[in-house]
Each structure stands twice: as C-alpha cells, then as structure tokens.
C-alpha positions, 0 to 999 in steps of 0.5 A: 933331632937337631942337637946344638951346643955352642962354646967360645963365649967369655969376657972381652974388652971393647973393641976386642974380638971373640969366635962362637963355635955351634956344633950341630947334629942333624940332617942337611935338610933340618939344619938347612938354616943356621942362625945366631941370636941373642938375648940380653936381660930384660930385652927380646932376643934378636937375630944376630946372623944367619946362614944357609947351607949355600952361604946365603947370609943375612946380618942385623943391622947393628952387627952388620961389617963387625960380625961374620957368619960362616959355616962348615958343612963338611964338619957340621959346624957354624962359626960367628966371629965377632969384631970391634965388640961394644958393650951393648953386644954383651948377652947370651948368644943362642945357635938355631937351626931352621928346617929346610922343609915345609915344617920350618922346625926350629931347634936351639942351643943352650946358650953362651955368655958373652960379656964385653966389659973394660 
C-alpha cells in the first residue's frame, strides 16, 4: 500500500506564498504519478497539479503560472509551491498517488488546510 502524508498548510495573506509537502511511502510504479487536489466547502474536489516520475507535469488553468509542482524521487517527496495566492485558493489540499500499472490504483493523503485571508 501507498501511504501519503501532507504538511505545510496554514494561514497566508492574499498575494503570499506557501509550500506544501507530501511524504510518500510506496513502490516506484505505485507512485508513478503524484498529484495535488483541493476541495473547498460545497465544491467538487479538483485537480491542482500532477507530476509523473519522469517530471511530466499538468496544471489546472486556474493555477498555471502561480503554482509549481515538483518531486524528489530519491526522498519520495512531492512539493507544491504556491505563489500569488488568492482567496479562492483556500481549500483542503490533498496529495494523491496513481499507479503506473494497469490497475491505476489511487491513494489519498489526509489533507492539509490552506487558508488565504487578510
């Protein structure tokens, strides 16, 4: 099984920056694709960004140019650097893994709260 633990959430002012971390425990193939998702109250959980083990990335249009996803394969860590934060970025942010095998098995972290407020 894959275990994912997020950290780094907190309170930040609009225009500020915050970096989230996700510590992953799992095999190379089971953590082939890693992603960050977010969910605000009353809204659907949505993709923020994802990255493969080969560093191919995909971003939501709403965060493109402001957020950067990266990973350290040796340390099995995934990061989400968030700049120019807006109030609409406030949500619980979740780390997710997706297997590179045919099963496409997915695992989720517990989430970390990001609050953007002045």
